[in-house]
N, C-alpha and C positions, 0 to 999 in steps of 0.2 A: 577289481572290487571284491570278489570272493576271498582272495588272499588277505586283503586289508581287513575285511570283516572278521576273518579268523584270527588275525593278529590282535584286533581290538578285544575280541572275546577272551583270548588267552591271557592278555595283559591285565584285564579287569576282573575276570572271573576264572582264574586258573583251574580251580578244582572242578567247576562245572564244565569247563572246556575239556579237561581230561576225561571226565565221565562220559560226556557226549560223544567225543571222538571214539572212545572205546566201544560204546554201545552201538554206534553206527558202523563200526569197523571202517573208519574213514581215512586211515593213514595213506593207503594206496591212492585214494581219490585226490588227496592233497598233493601228492607227488605228481600225479597226472596233470593236475591243474597248473602246477609250477612248470612242468615241461611244456604244456601247451602255451603258457604265457611267454616263455622264452622263445618258442619257435613260431609264434603267431606272426603271420605276415601282415604288416600294416603299411599300405601304400602311402607314399609321401607326395606332396604337390610337385609337379614338373617345375624345375628351376626357372624355365623361361616363361611358361604360361600360367603357372600356379594351379593348373587344373589337376585334380586327382582322378586317375583313370578308374572308370567304373569296375573293370576287371581286366586281367591280363589279356591283351589282344583286342580290347574294345575299340581302340583307335584304328584298327585295321578293317573294321566293319564298314559297310557302305554308309557314307555320310549324306543322307537325304533329308529333305524337309518333311515335317509332319503332314503337310498338305499333299506332297507327292506320295507318301506312303498311303494315305487315305484314298488316293485315286486308284490304288491297286486292289482295294477291297471289293470282293464280289458279293459276298453275303454280309449284310449289315451286322449280323450277330456273330460273325466268325471271330475266333480268338486270335489275337495278333501275335502272341508269344508261343510258349510251349516248344515242342520239338520241331515243328514245321510251320509255325505262323509266319506271316509276311514280314513281321518286324524282327524276327530272330536273327537275320543276317545283316541288320542295319543298326545304326546307333540310336534309333528311337527306343525309348525306355517306357515301361509301364508306369513307374512310380519314382518318387524322389529319394532314391537310395543314398547317393553321395550327399545330397543336400540334407537329408535326415541325419546322417552321421555328423556333418558339420554343425548341426543344431545341437545334437546330444553332447558333442565334445567341443563346444564353441570356445571354451577357454584355451584350447590347444592350438587355435588358429587365429591369425589376425583377420580383421574385417576385410581387408583387400583380397585375401585368399578366398574367403567365404563369398565375397561379391563376384569374383571372377568365375568361381564354380557355379554360382547361381546363374550368371549370364550364359555360361556354356551349356548347362543342362536344361535350363528352362525351355528353350525352343525344341529340345530333343525329348521332352517328356510328354506322353500322351494322356497321363492320368487315368489309366485303365483301372487303377485302384481308387476307391472312394477315400482312402486315407492319405492320398498324395497332396491334394490342394492345400490342406491346412498347414502342412510343413512348409510349403512354398510361401504361404502367408506369414507364418511366424518369422522365417528367415528374411523375407523381404522387408518386414518391419525393422529388423535388427540392422540391416545394411542401408536403410534410408529410402527404400523403394515403396513409399506409402501407398501409392495408387495401385501398384501391382499387388500389394498385400490386401488391399480392399477387394480387388477383383477376385483373388483366390478365397478370401473370406466369404464372399457372396456365393461362390461355387460350392463351398463345403456346407454353408449354413442353409442353403435352399435345396439341398440334394433330395429331400423328401417332399418338397413343395412343387417343384417344376415338372417332375416326371421325366427329366432328361437323362437320368442315370442309366447305365447299361442294365438291361433286364434279362438278357440271355447271353450265354457263351455257347455258341453253337445251338444245340437243342436243350442245353441245361439251363433251367431257370435260376437266376441269382438275384432276382429283384427282392422287394420288401423294404423294410426300414433300415436305416444306417445309424444305429446308436453310437458307434465308434466315431463316425464322421461328425455326428452332432457334438461329441466331446471335442473333436478337432476344431469345431466352430468356437467353442469356449476357449480353447488354447489360442486360437487366432486373435481373439479379442483381449484376453487377459495377459497371455505371455507375449503376444505380438503387439497389438495397439497400445496396451498399458505398459508393456515391457517389464512384467513381473518376473523376477528370478531370485532364487535364494541360494546362498552358498555359505561356507564357513565364516565369511566376514560379516554376513548379515543379509538383510532384505534389500534387493535392488529394484528400483523403479526407473525405467527409461522410456517415457511416453513417446509414442509415435502415432498419434491419432490421425486417421485419414481426413482429408479435407471436408468430407460430407458429415463428419461427426463433430458435434460441439463438446461432448463430454461422455464419460463412461463411469458407471458406478457398479461395484460388485463387492462381495465378501470373500475373504480367504481365511484359512486356518494357517497360522504360523507359530511354531513352537507351542502347540497346544492351546492357542488362543484364537478367537475369531475377531477379525478386523474388517471394518467397512472402509473401502477406499474409493475416493472420488477423484477423477482426473479430468481436467478441462484443458483448453489450449494453453493456459497460462499457469495453472496451479495444481497442486496435489494436496488432498486432505485425507488424513488417516484418523480413524476413530475406533476405539475399542468397543465392541458390542457387549462385552461381559464385565466391564469395569476393571480390566487388567491394568496393573500399575507397574508392569515389568519394564525395565530399561532395555531398549533394543536399539541397535544401530541400523538406520535406514539410509540408503544411498539413492539420491535422486539425480539422475544423469551424472553419476560419479561423485557428487558432492555429499559428504557425510553429514547426516543430521541425527544427533542423539536425542531421542524423545522419550519421555515418560508417558506412556499411553493411557492416561487416566482422563483424557478429554481430547477434543479435536486438535489435530496438529496440522497446520497449513504451511506450505512452502511454495514459493514461486520457482519456476524453472525456465 
């Protein structure tokens, strides 16, 4: 991404690019970025299982259940990871690292690969990070696990209401509010249940409402405009809140709908 950004800046604003690079003395940094890009190790899915290894040697660690790991806890506030935590020598993970990567780079992997990694890592993730459940919710929605998505949505959205979150790591207090996890609840609903994504081709809406929800309504900014979106079990409605009349391409479950957003637009799915 940094290299692509630099290429766009140089092609569109050549004079500004040259002045900026010179002022920042950035030439060596660009070369270092190119070298890092070429040498960066990116693990690939196992050809048989499609699982992406968390890190080299991960599969050699003790493969135990989360329940068994918790039975080894002596102090309820002890840190499970770190240099000598009880999870360090096992395959139990604090958070959704591989699952997060698959969400960020979803277009690089097919749904089957994403699903198999979700299935593998879900029982091995203890969600010691408050930022973990929302990622599982978003990815679960994308692969058709709606009720799993709802479970993790509830976990992230009620974190400041139930008092069940971790308050201490050893003797260190880490409690308080969780604004990032609250943002994750929004992600779970909008990017997960509503299936909102945007790329170079346009705005994508792939609804996956959980059984307990009849509909969802929210606003988003897209290309400088604010839109009100309503999604029920059967239809999607899009309305411009500021009278925009721009022509945009919207894809509902992969079906292209070209709409001039100067009034409500409705489509079944």
